[in-house]
N, C-alpha and C positions, 0 to 999 in steps of 0.2 A: 504494500500500500504506500502510495506517495501523496504527501499532503503539502500544500503551499499555503502559508499564512500571509495575508496581505494587510498591512496596517499603517496608519500615519505615524505611529510611535511604537517602538519596541525598545525597552530599556536595555542598556548595555549590561553584559554579564559581569559578575564580580572579578574574574581574572583580568579582563580588559581594564576595569576601573583601578584595580590594584597595581597593574603595570603602569598606568598613567601616574598614579600617586608616587610610585617608586622613583620615576624619572623626573616628574615635574612638581610634585608636592600637592598641598591641600587645595588651593584655589582652582587650578586648572582641572583637577579631578572632579571637584564639586560642579564646576561649570559644565563639564562634559556630561556628567550624570544628569544634569537638568535639561540638556538639549534634546534628549531622546525620550524623556518621560515627564509629561506635564501632570498627568493624573494617574489614577490607578491602572489604567489600561496598559501603560508601558511595562510595568513590572509583571502584571498577570500574563501578558502575552509572552514575555521573555520566559517565564517559568513554565507556561504551557508548552512552548517549543522545546525547552530542555527536557521536560517530562515525556514528550512524544518520543524523543530519542531514547530515553531510559526505558520506555515501554516498547522499544524496537519498531516504532513507526517512522519511516523515512520522511523527514520533514525539512523544508526550508522556509525561512521567513523573508519577506521583502518589505523594505521601509526606506524612506528618504534619509540621506545624510544631510544634516543641517549645519550651516556655516556659522550661525550665531545662536545665542540663547539670551534670555532676559533674566537678570538676577535682581534680587530685592534685598535691601538692608533696612534694619530698624535702628534708630538711635535713641538713646535714653532721654533726650530732650523732646521726644514725641514726633520725630521726623521720619517719613518714609522715603526711601531712595530707590529708584528703578534705573537700571543701566543695562545696555545691550553689549554683550561681549562675544568675541570671536572664539569659536571652538573647532571649526572644521579642520584647520591645519594640525591641531593637536590630535584629533581623532584619527586622521589619516596615518599618523605614525604608529598606531596600534591596531590597525586593521590590515588584513591581507589584501594585497593588490591582485585582483583576478586577471588583470590585463584585458578585461572585456570592455569594449566600448559599444554602446548602442546608439542608433540613430532613430529618433522618435519624431514623428510628425504630430504637432499639437492640433487641437481642434480649430485653431485659427489659420492653419496651413503652414505655419513656421516650423522649421526643423531644428531640433536641439540635440546636442550630444550628451550622453549619459555615461559616466565612468562608473564601474562597479567595484565595490570593496566587499570583503566578507569578514565574518568573525565566527569562531566556533562557539556554539551554545551547547556545551556537552557534546553529544554525538551528532547534534543537528547543526545547521549553519543558518546564519542570517546574512542577507545581502543588502548592502546600503547603496542606494542610487544617488550618485553625486552629479548634480547639475546646478552649479552656482547661479547661472542666469535665471533659473526658475525657482529653485529651492534654496531659501536662505534661513528661515526660522519657522518652527512649527506653529501652525495656526496664525498666520500673519494678520496684522490689523493696520489701521491708519498710521500708527506710530512707526511701522516698518516701511512705509512708502518712501521713495527717494526724496531727498531734501527739496523743498519748494515745489513738490508735485501739485498741480492745480486741483486735483480731486483725489485725496488720499483714500477716501472711502471706496471709490470706484476701483482704485488700484488694488486695494486689499481684497475686494470681492473677486476681481479677476485673478489675483495671485492664488487665492484658495482654490479656484476652479482649475487652474493650471497644476497645482499640487495634486489635486484629485486625479486629473487625467494622467499626469506623469507617473504616479505610483501605481495606478491601475494598469494602463497600457504598458508602462515600463516593466511591470511584473510579468506580463505576458511575453514581451520580447525577451526578457531574461530567461524565462523558462525554456523558450525555444533555443536560445544561445547555449544553455546548459544541457540541452536535450533532456530536461527534467519534465516529463509529461505527467502532470498531476492527475491523480485519480480524484482527489478532493481539493478544492480551493476554498479556503475560509476567508470571507470578506468581513472584517471587523469594522462596524459603523459605516454609515452611509457615504462618507468621502471615498471609500474604496470601491464604489459601484463599477468603475471602469475596469476593474480587475475581472469582471465577467465579460468574456469576449463578445457576447451577443449584444451588449447594450450600447455600443457605439458604432456608428456607420463609418467604418474605415477598413483597411486591408486585413485587419485581424478578425473581423466580425464572423467570417465564414471559414476561418482557418481550420483545416481538418486536424491539426495538432491537438486541438482542444475538444474535438468532437465527443470524446467519451468522458470528459471531466464533469464531475458533479460539483455543484456550488452550494455553499452554506453561507447564509447571512447570519452573523453573530452580532446581535444588538447589545449595546453596553450602557444605554441610558434611556429612560422614558421622557427625558426633557425635550421640549419643542425644538430647541436649536439643533438637536441631533436628528430631527425628522423633518427635513425641509420640504417645502412644496414649491415646485418650479413652474413658471408660466411658459407660454408658447415660445417667447423670445429666448428664454434660457435654454429650453429644450432644443431649439434650432441651433443656437450658438454652439452648444456643446455636442451637437450631432447625436443626440440620444435617440435610440430606436425604441419607440413606445408601442410597437406592434403587439407586444405580449401583454400590454397593460390592460387591466380590468378597471374601467373608469367608475368612479363613485357617482351616484346619481347627482346630476346638476353640474358635474365638473367637466364632462366631455365637451360641452359647448364652450366652456372657458379655456379648455386646453390645459388645465392645470394638472400637474402630475405630482403625487405624493411619492417621494423617492423611496421611502421605506416600503410602501405598498408595491412599488415597482420591483424592488429587490426581492421581497417576500414572494411575489407572484412568479418570478422567473427562476429563483433558486430552488433546488431540490429540497434543501433542509433549512430550517430556521430555529434558532434558539436564543432565549434570553439567558441572563447570567445568575439568576436566583429563582426559586420557585415562585416567590411573590412577583418578581419582575415578569415572569412568564404569564402569570394571571393578568397583570396590568396590560401587557401587550395584547393579549387576547380580547381584552375588554375595550381597547381603543376603538372609537367609532369608525376610524378609517381602516381598521384591521379585523373587525368582528367576523367577517365572512371567511377570513383565513384562520380562524381560531384553531381548527383541528390540525393545522399544519405547524403551529407555533409550539415549540417545546421549551424546556428549560434545563440547563446544565449549570449548576451553581459553581461559580469561580472557586479556585483554590490557590494556595501559595506553596512555594517550594520550601519544605521544612528545612532542608539542608542549608538554604540561604538565610532564612530568618531566625531559626532557633539557635540559641547558644549551645555549643557542644557540652557545656556543663550540665544541661538538663537531659542528657541522653538516657541516663540510667537511674531515674529517681524513684521508680516504682517500689524499690526495697528500702528506701530511706525512711527514717522516722520523721514525724511531723516537725520535731525540733530541728533536725538537720535540714529539712526542706526549707523551713523559714529562715534558717541561718544562711542558706545559699541565696535565697531571694534577697536577703538584706545585703549580702556581699555584692550581688549584681547591681543592686540599687546604688550602693556606695560607689561602685565603679562608674556608673552612669553619671552620678552627680559630680564626681571628680572630672570626668570627661567633659561635661557641659561647662563646668567652671573654667576649665583650661581652654576649651575650644572656642567659647564665646566671650572670653575675656571679662568675666564678671568680677566684681570687686573682691578684695582679698579675703574677706570674712564670710562671703556668701555660702560657701560649702559647709562651714561649721554651723551657720544659722539654720540650714535646712536639713541637716543630716539625720535628724530624728523624725522627719515628716514623711507621710505617704506621698508618693509621686504619681501624678496623673498625667498622661500624655494625650494631647489633642492635636492630631495632624489631619489637615484637610486642604484640598484645593478650594480656594474661597469662591463660592458663589452664594447667592441669597438663600437657596434652599438647603444648604449644608449648615446653616444656622450658627455660625460663629458670632453672629450679632447678639446671641444670648449672653455671651461673655461681656459684651458692652453693657447690656442691661444690668447684669450682676454687679459690675463695677460702679455704674452710675447710681443705682438705687442704694440709698444709705443703709437701709435695713439689711438688704441682701449682702451688701459688701461686708458689713460688720459680721454677719453670720458666717460668711465664707472665711474671713480672717480669723474667726474663732476656731475654725477647724485646723487640725494639725496636718495640713496638706500643702503641696506645692504643685503648680500647674505648668507644664512645659508645652508651649504652643508652637507647632511647626506648620506653617501655612504657605501656600503658593498663590500668587495673584497673576491673572492675565494682564498684560500691559495695557489693554484697552478697556478693562473693567473699572470704570470710574466709581461705581457703587462700592465695589470691594475695596478700592483704594481709600475711599472716604471712610468706610467702616474701620479699616485698620488705622488710618491716621487719627481718627477720633479716639479709638481705643488706646493707642500709644500715648496720646496726649493726656488722657485720664490717668494712666498708670504712671506717667512721668511726674505727676504732681503728688504722688503718695508713695513714700519710701516702703511702706509695708506691702503695697501691691507690687512694687518692683522686685521685692524679695520673693513673693509668692506666685507671681505670674511672669514667666520668663518666655519671651519671644525668641525663637530660634530661626534666624534668617536663612533663606535659601534651603528650605527642607528639600532633601534629594534622596534618590534611591541608594546612593553609595553610603551615606551616613545613617540612613534610617534603621538598619538592623541594630546598631548600637543603642538607639533609643528604645526600641521595642524589647530588647533583651534585658533591660534593667528596670523597666517601669512596673509599678504595682497595679496600675489600671490604665485603661484607654477609653476615651470618649468617642462615640460615633452617633451623630445626630443628623436627621434630615426630615423635611416635611413629609408627611405620610404619602407614600407611593412615588416619591421623587428620586430615591436612591435605587439604582439598579441592583447592585450587589454590595459593594464596599468590601475591601480586603484588609484594611488597616487593623480592624478588630481581630482578624484571624492571626495577624502577626504578633499581637499581644497574647492571644490564647496559647499559642505554641510555646510561649515563654512563661506560662503560668499567670499571665495578667488577667485581672478581672475587667469586666466590660460595663461601662455606663452608657446606656444607649436607648434610643427609641426603636420600636419594633418595625424596622423597615429593611429593605434589601435582603441580605442573607442572614441578618441577625437572628430571626426565629429558628434557624436551622441548627445552630450550635450554642446559642446563648440561652441559659436558663435563668430567668429573673428571680431574685429573692422575693418570696411570697407567692410565687406562681409555680412552685415545684409540684410535680405529680409523679406517681408510680415510682417512688423511691429515689427520685432525682435529687442531686445536690446543686444548689444554685451556683452560678459562676458570674452573675452580673446583676445590675441594678437598673430598673426601668425608669426612663424619663417618659411618662405617659403622654399621649396626644390629647390635646384639648381642641376639639373641632379641627383635627388634622394637623395641628401644629404643636411642637414641643415648646415648653415655656421655661423661663429662667428660674422661677421658684421651684419647679419640679426637677430641674437640673440640680439645684442646690440641695433639694431633698435627697436625691440619689447620692450626691457627694457625702451627705451626712450619714447615710446608710453604710457607705463604703468606709467612712471614718470609724464608725462603730465596729465594723468587722475587724479592722486593724488592731483594735484593742483586745480581741478575743482570739488567742493563738489557735485554739482547736478549730473554731469556725473558719478562721482565715486559711489554715492549712487545708481544710476540707474543700473550700471553694477554689483554692489554687489547684488542688488535684482534679477538681471538676473541670477547670479550664484546660488542663493537660489532656483530659479525656476527650476533648473535641478534636484532637490532632488528626484522627483518621478522617473526620468529616471535612476539615478545612484543607487537607492535603491535596495538592494539585494532582497527585496520582489518581485519586478518586475522580477528579474532574476528567482526566484523560480516559480513564476506563469507561466513563459514561459517554463521552463523545465518540469513543471508538465504536460503541454499539450503534450510534447514529451513522457513522461512516460505513460500517458493515452493512447496515440495512439499505442505505442509499446505493451502495455498490452492487447489491444483489438485485436491484431493479434492472429491468431489461434495457431501458434507454433513459438518457437524461431528460429532464423536463424541458419542454419547448414553449409552453403556454402557461398563462396564469390560471389559477384556480379561483373561480368565483362561486358565489352562493347559488 
């Protein structure tokens, strides 16, 4: 079986990142790590590709090579700094040159050259498409437009479409150059639609090389921005073939095409990334008639990457020894944070007896980092939080064009800068990235994972805490219900490993977040209960392990390959 994974971002593997660090040091490594992984999809695809190889599924990944990345810094006087940095030249030093050059005709008729690099992902390989004149930074925006461009928004829109075309059609050209005839091609998120050879009117559309390929659309978010609707002009500009499209009532006359619906219609397989996400997709008005086709395979993480080796053989340990190890890992984390982020000389001693909570998120409105703003502004909530023996480490990422997120963080930093107690207890870790992240998860006592009801597809950050015995403070969204047992909601002999932030009319609230933190604080005072909950967190390893994910996707692959012919038309009700 041959599988090709196509995505706009695939995080770099640890050996590459460590090699960069050994030669160039901390900052270039962090920047390189940020360039290929904006959100959770980068690490999870990296680890799915690695696990494919470990499960003896011949797999390649295809993704762009980005020349720049955006970094962000927080300053103690309440200032947020964004800066664009070059990473392409550094990355090329640690990727293998394939000597492959591709010539690709874009949808506008222009021809570009693509140089191809590769990296080992365990037994698998990922290929990076290098085309600086088209591909510069992941998910470009107005801020990435050339200096003094008359219409930065139009430039950014066109750039994203070119990215989409290049990664999709480029993946097809690369497969042919490698003579890698995929049995299965997985298209992750809608920007990869042009990785389906039938969807663009060009020389690849009827290429017999892909005649037997089965395609899978892997959706990673229920958010509207990831499910675009294109008008006639866009369809014509991008040379999209809509002959397979099943029009929604009233949309045929408008000529508007829901790209998710287009992909689901033409692909043989479809799956969301958590059981709840699958249900949400099936209930979407634009997808209801495709409900029988939409499956769910919950994301997983590579335990070998995220779990500290110290936790390998804890099943025979006493509770006292287990908690002693947890305390040692936390002390190591606090020392690392103190040194890495240049905190004042007494900070580590001030917080060494406190419980550590990690909150890492890509900042968007629905991920609800704004609750921290509410907690800090409200006098009563702030006092209650400061009365708890807890310290909060916050690692967040901001898109360069998200003014709402930037304002949110700016205001929050300003509040914290005015209160020395908050500075001690809420520490912002700038430039959260996939290279440094394991250190954070391996030492934390707990992790927060919040989202508005139904807005999180899966989330994997909480999984990275669980495999290190971390407890979870969360709302019941994404994959949370599948491995987190909330205190007070145990059944059938379960032991809790988390604390619920309940929804109120579909939204988490700051007072309920504080209540969950109080419950966690109480558990830290009870060694027997704490040890039992830590063991319950470790018991989730088999569920959150990416091996389970690959075993489930393999069943989909096998079923699709057993079908006589690939799908050629959409399925309508």
